Jmol script that loads the backbone (N, CA, C; Angstrom):
load data "model"
ATOM      1  N   MET A   1       1.785 -17.121 -11.357  1.00  0.00           N
ATOM      2  CA  MET A   1       2.344 -17.354 -10.043  1.00  0.00           C
ATOM      3  C   MET A   1       2.738 -16.031  -9.376  1.00  0.00           C
ATOM      4  N   LYS A   2       3.419 -15.168 -10.138  1.00  0.00           N
ATOM      5  CA  LYS A   2       3.879 -13.897  -9.605  1.00  0.00           C
ATOM      6  C   LYS A   2       2.693 -12.986  -9.264  1.00  0.00           C
ATOM      7  N   LYS A   3       1.680 -12.982 -10.141  1.00  0.00           N
ATOM      8  CA  LYS A   3       0.513 -12.143  -9.896  1.00  0.00           C
ATOM      9  C   LYS A   3      -0.258 -12.632  -8.675  1.00  0.00           C
ATOM     10  N   GLN A   4      -0.352 -13.926  -8.486  1.00  0.00           N
ATOM     11  CA  GLN A   4      -1.052 -14.472  -7.323  1.00  0.00           C
ATOM     12  C   GLN A   4      -0.345 -14.078  -6.033  1.00  0.00           C
ATOM     13  N   CYS A   5       0.964 -14.015  -6.077  1.00  0.00           N
ATOM     14  CA  CYS A   5       1.740 -13.600  -4.910  1.00  0.00           C
ATOM     15  C   CYS A   5       1.423 -12.149  -4.553  1.00  0.00           C
ATOM     16  N   PHE A   6       1.338 -11.286  -5.558  1.00  0.00           N
ATOM     17  CA  PHE A   6       1.025  -9.886  -5.296  1.00  0.00           C
ATOM     18  C   PHE A   6      -0.425  -9.702  -4.862  1.00  0.00           C
ATOM     19  N   ILE A   7      -1.325 -10.526  -5.349  1.00  0.00           N
ATOM     20  CA  ILE A   7      -2.715 -10.459  -4.891  1.00  0.00           C
ATOM     21  C   ILE A   7      -2.796 -10.836  -3.423  1.00  0.00           C
ATOM     22  N   LEU A   8      -2.051 -11.859  -3.028  1.00  0.00           N
ATOM     23  CA  LEU A   8      -2.006 -12.257  -1.616  1.00  0.00           C
ATOM     24  C   LEU A   8      -1.400 -11.144  -0.760  1.00  0.00           C
ATOM     25  N   LEU A   9      -0.317 -10.533  -1.234  1.00  0.00           N
ATOM     26  CA  LEU A   9       0.293  -9.430  -0.510  1.00  0.00           C
ATOM     27  C   LEU A   9      -0.665  -8.245  -0.381  1.00  0.00           C
ATOM     28  N   ALA A  10      -1.449  -7.979  -1.414  1.00  0.00           N
ATOM     29  CA  ALA A  10      -2.403  -6.867  -1.378  1.00  0.00           C
ATOM     30  C   ALA A  10      -3.480  -7.102  -0.326  1.00  0.00           C
ATOM     31  N   THR A  11      -3.953  -8.324  -0.197  1.00  0.00           N
ATOM     32  CA  THR A  11      -4.969  -8.599   0.820  1.00  0.00           C
ATOM     33  C   THR A  11      -4.380  -8.508   2.226  1.00  0.00           C
ATOM     34  N   ILE A  12      -3.131  -8.935   2.382  1.00  0.00           N
ATOM     35  CA  ILE A  12      -2.467  -8.810   3.681  1.00  0.00           C
ATOM     36  C   ILE A  12      -2.262  -7.336   4.024  1.00  0.00           C
ATOM     37  N   ASN A  13      -1.842  -6.549   3.044  1.00  0.00           N
ATOM     38  CA  ASN A  13      -1.654  -5.113   3.265  1.00  0.00           C
ATOM     39  C   ASN A  13      -2.960  -4.442   3.664  1.00  0.00           C
ATOM     40  N   LYS A  14      -4.034  -4.846   3.034  1.00  0.00           N
ATOM     41  CA  LYS A  14      -5.335  -4.234   3.307  1.00  0.00           C
ATOM     42  C   LYS A  14      -5.769  -4.471   4.748  1.00  0.00           C
ATOM     43  N   THR A  15      -5.453  -5.631   5.280  1.00  0.00           N
ATOM     44  CA  THR A  15      -5.876  -5.943   6.646  1.00  0.00           C
ATOM     45  C   THR A  15      -4.915  -5.396   7.704  1.00  0.00           C
ATOM     46  N   LEU A  16      -3.619  -5.366   7.416  1.00  0.00           N
ATOM     47  CA  LEU A  16      -2.639  -5.005   8.444  1.00  0.00           C
ATOM     48  C   LEU A  16      -2.204  -3.544   8.434  1.00  0.00           C
ATOM     49  N   LEU A  17      -2.048  -2.972   7.262  1.00  0.00           N
ATOM     50  CA  LEU A  17      -1.502  -1.619   7.172  1.00  0.00           C
ATOM     51  C   LEU A  17      -2.610  -0.569   7.140  1.00  0.00           C
ATOM     52  N   PRO A  18      -2.350   0.614   7.687  1.00  0.00           N
ATOM     53  CA  PRO A  18      -3.373   1.663   7.687  1.00  0.00           C
ATOM     54  C   PRO A  18      -3.579   2.248   6.299  1.00  0.00           C
ATOM     55  N   SER A  19      -4.787   2.730   6.052  1.00  0.00           N
ATOM     56  CA  SER A  19      -5.108   3.375   4.791  1.00  0.00           C
ATOM     57  C   SER A  19      -4.999   4.886   4.980  1.00  0.00           C
ATOM     58  N   TYR A  20      -3.976   5.485   4.387  1.00  0.00           N
ATOM     59  CA  TYR A  20      -3.758   6.914   4.550  1.00  0.00           C
ATOM     60  C   TYR A  20      -4.658   7.736   3.645  1.00  0.00           C
ATOM     61  N   THR A  21      -5.187   7.147   2.580  1.00  0.00           N
ATOM     62  CA  THR A  21      -6.107   7.894   1.733  1.00  0.00           C
ATOM     63  C   THR A  21      -7.443   8.093   2.428  1.00  0.00           C
ATOM     64  N   LYS A  22      -7.869   7.131   3.217  1.00  0.00           N
ATOM     65  CA  LYS A  22      -9.105   7.289   3.977  1.00  0.00           C
ATOM     66  C   LYS A  22      -8.932   8.285   5.117  1.00  0.00           C
ATOM     67  N   LYS A  23      -7.708   8.377   5.637  1.00  0.00           N
ATOM     68  CA  LYS A  23      -7.426   9.320   6.717  1.00  0.00           C
ATOM     69  C   LYS A  23      -7.129  10.721   6.186  1.00  0.00           C
ATOM     70  N   ARG A  24      -7.110  10.869   4.852  1.00  0.00           N
ATOM     71  CA  ARG A  24      -6.848  12.150   4.189  1.00  0.00           C
ATOM     72  C   ARG A  24      -5.484  12.725   4.598  1.00  0.00           C
ATOM     73  N   LEU A  25      -4.460  11.879   4.571  1.00  0.00           N
ATOM     74  CA  LEU A  25      -3.108  12.269   4.935  1.00  0.00           C
ATOM     75  C   LEU A  25      -2.540  13.205   3.876  1.00  0.00           C
ATOM     76  N   ASP A  26      -1.965  14.306   4.319  1.00  0.00           N
ATOM     77  CA  ASP A  26      -1.283  15.230   3.424  1.00  0.00           C
ATOM     78  C   ASP A  26       0.129  14.703   3.197  1.00  0.00           C
ATOM     79  N   LEU A  27       0.443  14.322   1.970  1.00  0.00           N
ATOM     80  CA  LEU A  27       1.733  13.695   1.686  1.00  0.00           C
ATOM     81  C   LEU A  27       2.908  14.643   1.877  1.00  0.00           C
ATOM     82  N   SER A  28       2.672  15.936   1.769  1.00  0.00           N
ATOM     83  CA  SER A  28       3.771  16.879   1.979  1.00  0.00           C
ATOM     84  C   SER A  28       4.154  16.978   3.451  1.00  0.00           C
ATOM     85  N   LYS A  29       3.256  16.575   4.347  1.00  0.00           N
ATOM     86  CA  LYS A  29       3.534  16.632   5.780  1.00  0.00           C
ATOM     87  C   LYS A  29       3.733  15.243   6.392  1.00  0.00           C
ATOM     88  N   ALA A  30       3.768  14.215   5.573  1.00  0.00           N
ATOM     89  CA  ALA A  30       3.885  12.845   6.063  1.00  0.00           C
ATOM     90  C   ALA A  30       5.325  12.544   6.482  1.00  0.00           C
ATOM     91  N   SER A  31       5.455  11.660   7.461  1.00  0.00           N
ATOM     92  CA  SER A  31       6.784  11.235   7.896  1.00  0.00           C
ATOM     93  C   SER A  31       7.347  10.217   6.900  1.00  0.00           C
ATOM     94  N   LYS A  32       8.595   9.870   7.085  1.00  0.00           N
ATOM     95  CA  LYS A  32       9.254   8.910   6.184  1.00  0.00           C
ATOM     96  C   LYS A  32       8.602   7.533   6.257  1.00  0.00           C
ATOM     97  N   ILE A  33       8.196   7.118   7.450  1.00  0.00           N
ATOM     98  CA  ILE A  33       7.549   5.814   7.622  1.00  0.00           C
ATOM     99  C   ILE A  33       6.195   5.805   6.906  1.00  0.00           C
ATOM    100  N   GLU A  34       5.437   6.881   7.034  1.00  0.00           N
ATOM    101  CA  GLU A  34       4.140   6.964   6.360  1.00  0.00           C
ATOM    102  C   GLU A  34       4.303   6.939   4.851  1.00  0.00           C
ATOM    103  N   LEU A  35       5.319   7.633   4.341  1.00  0.00           N
ATOM    104  CA  LEU A  35       5.580   7.617   2.901  1.00  0.00           C
ATOM    105  C   LEU A  35       6.015   6.230   2.434  1.00  0.00           C
ATOM    106  N   LEU A  36       6.797   5.542   3.254  1.00  0.00           N
ATOM    107  CA  LEU A  36       7.233   4.192   2.917  1.00  0.00           C
ATOM    108  C   LEU A  36       6.047   3.235   2.839  1.00  0.00           C
ATOM    109  N   ILE A  37       5.152   3.303   3.813  1.00  0.00           N
ATOM    110  CA  ILE A  37       3.965   2.444   3.815  1.00  0.00           C
ATOM    111  C   ILE A  37       3.079   2.766   2.623  1.00  0.00           C
ATOM    112  N   PHE A  38       2.890   4.047   2.350  1.00  0.00           N
ATOM    113  CA  PHE A  38       2.064   4.466   1.220  1.00  0.00           C
ATOM    114  C   PHE A  38       2.644   3.958  -0.097  1.00  0.00           C
ATOM    115  N   GLY A  39       3.957   4.101  -0.261  1.00  0.00           N
ATOM    116  CA  GLY A  39       4.618   3.636  -1.485  1.00  0.00           C
ATOM    117  C   GLY A  39       4.561   2.128  -1.636  1.00  0.00           C
ATOM    118  N   TRP A  40       4.744   1.401  -0.541  1.00  0.00           N
ATOM    119  CA  TRP A  40       4.677  -0.052  -0.578  1.00  0.00           C
ATOM    120  C   TRP A  40       3.289  -0.524  -0.998  1.00  0.00           C
ATOM    121  N   ARG A  41       2.256   0.070  -0.404  1.00  0.00           N
ATOM    122  CA  ARG A  41       0.884  -0.317  -0.746  1.00  0.00           C
ATOM    123  C   ARG A  41       0.588  -0.016  -2.214  1.00  0.00           C
ATOM    124  N   LEU A  42       1.066   1.133  -2.695  1.00  0.00           N
ATOM    125  CA  LEU A  42       0.857   1.507  -4.092  1.00  0.00           C
ATOM    126  C   LEU A  42       1.572   0.531  -5.029  1.00  0.00           C
ATOM    127  N   PHE A  43       2.811   0.176  -4.704  1.00  0.00           N
ATOM    128  CA  PHE A  43       3.592  -0.759  -5.515  1.00  0.00           C
ATOM    129  C   PHE A  43       2.906  -2.125  -5.612  1.00  0.00           C
ATOM    130  N   VAL A  44       2.471  -2.651  -4.466  1.00  0.00           N
ATOM    131  CA  VAL A  44       1.845  -3.974  -4.449  1.00  0.00           C
ATOM    132  C   VAL A  44       0.503  -3.952  -5.178  1.00  0.00           C
ATOM    133  N   THR A  45      -0.262  -2.889  -5.006  1.00  0.00           N
ATOM    134  CA  THR A  45      -1.559  -2.796  -5.672  1.00  0.00           C
ATOM    135  C   THR A  45      -1.385  -2.726  -7.186  1.00  0.00           C
ATOM    136  N   LYS A  46      -0.417  -1.941  -7.656  1.00  0.00           N
ATOM    137  CA  LYS A  46      -0.169  -1.845  -9.097  1.00  0.00           C
ATOM    138  C   LYS A  46       0.231  -3.198  -9.675  1.00  0.00           C
ATOM    139  N   ARG A  47       1.080  -3.921  -8.968  1.00  0.00           N
ATOM    140  CA  ARG A  47       1.517  -5.246  -9.442  1.00  0.00           C
ATOM    141  C   ARG A  47       0.379  -6.264  -9.406  1.00  0.00           C
ATOM    142  N   ALA A  48      -0.510  -6.143  -8.451  1.00  0.00           N
ATOM    143  CA  ALA A  48      -1.623  -7.103  -8.348  1.00  0.00           C
ATOM    144  C   ALA A  48      -2.652  -6.871  -9.452  1.00  0.00           C
ATOM    145  N   LEU A  49      -2.787  -5.636  -9.906  1.00  0.00           N
ATOM    146  CA  LEU A  49      -3.767  -5.329 -10.946  1.00  0.00           C
ATOM    147  C   LEU A  49      -3.269  -5.637 -12.345  1.00  0.00           C
ATOM    148  N   ASN A  50      -1.978  -5.586 -12.571  1.00  0.00           N
ATOM    149  CA  ASN A  50      -1.425  -5.832 -13.921  1.00  0.00           C
ATOM    150  C   ASN A  50      -1.432  -7.288 -14.264  1.00  0.00           C
TER     151      ASN A  50
END
end "model"
wireframe off; spacefill off
backbone 0.3
color backbone group
């Protein structure tokens, strides 16, 4: 149940949130909002894969 929830969140993130890895964002120059989005996407993806 928990994994299915994270899989659903990952698909929603993929469609709604921007992909900073494709944009080649430099994390040392990223704003706080960009870092928050990047961290959220990473967290959800890790949980969906486990």
